[in-house]
Residue, then its C-alpha position, 0 to 999 in steps of 0.5 A: m294452863r296446866l303446862y304453863i303452871l308446870k313451866i312456872m313451877k320448874n322455873i321457880l325450882l331452878f331459880l331457887l337452886a341458882v341463888g342457893i336458897s332452900f327452906s331448911a335448917i331452922a332451929q330453936e335455941k338448943f334445938t340441934e336434932g329433930v323435925i321442922t314443919m313449914k307451910q307454904n302457899m303461892t299466889s299471883p296477881n294474874e287471875q289465870v295463874n292465881a286460879s291454877l296456883s289455888a288448885i295446888g293449895e297449901m304445901i307442907t314442907t318437912t325438914y329433918v335437922d341434925g347439927a349442920k345437916s338438913r334434909t327438906e322434903s316437899s310433895n305436890p301432885m302438880s309440882g312433884d317431889v322435891t328433896i334438898i339435902i345440905d351439909a352446912e359444914s362442907n357447904e355441899l347441897l344436893q337437890l332431887m326432883d321428880m316432876p311431871g314432864l321432867g322425870k327424876k333429876y338431881a343437881s349438886q353443888k358447893v354453896e360458896v358465898t363470894e364478895e362478888m355474889l354479895k354485891n348483888i344482894t341488898v339487905t334493908e332492915g324493916t320496921e315491922t315485927k311478927n311473933v312465930l312460935g313464941y319468937d319475936l321476929k324482926q323484918y328484913i327486906i332482901s333484894i337479889n339480882q343474879n344472872g339477870a333474874e331478880m327476886t325480893m325476899e321479906m324475912f322475919i328473923t329472930d336473933k335468939i336462935q343460933g347454932v344451926k346454919t340456914q341456907q337463906t341466911a348463909m348466902l347473905g354473909d354477915k348482912v343478917n344475923g339470925y334465923p327466919l321463921y316467916m318469909v315472903i318471896k316475890m319473883n317474876q316467872m314467864g311474865s307473871e309475878i309469883i308470891i311464895k309465903s312460908e311459915v314454920t308451924k312446928m318444931e319437934a326435937k327427936p332423933v333423925d336417921d343419918n341416912k337421910f343426909n346422904l349426899t349421893p344421888p339415888e339410883g334412877y336419877t340423872k344429872m340436870 
């Protein structure tokens, strides 16, 4: 079962990279530099898979932001260490992974939204609302179909936060205006539904070392 879950974790990471998603670069009004903390947990209707996902527990993701640049870090004994660095101005993305059974790998790409990509994305405005960190959020339901893989994403977005791009909303073009502070992603991996819930819990304005946004893969990493 551990190997099965590792395969699921690997597939989730590869799929999120394929559709250009990373949980990063969320900012309060006038928040241009600092550190953002997000909590995430994964569940599944499949009892065996859910038991293993429960063993992983709640994951804490830390995002460093400086203007259009962001670096998101997460670490877990089962899934390993994952870092995503984004420069929203140049549309460059670097993903670093150090996972059990996979080793140190990196993937880099230009993140470009084309009309063809947007045809595979459906956005529906929902009726639910939520409040996170004092922001009133509006619900959006996003369906993505890319390369035969399907994913449903529920975003709770505030239109009061502007100025720093997020990769989640950038891939949607002008279909959504604002920034998500709470998300629920549903996807099917190896025949099992996986549900990923993410919520921003803290935003701290502080200086960030520019070296954190270096887009050159570190020594020891090989291309995926």
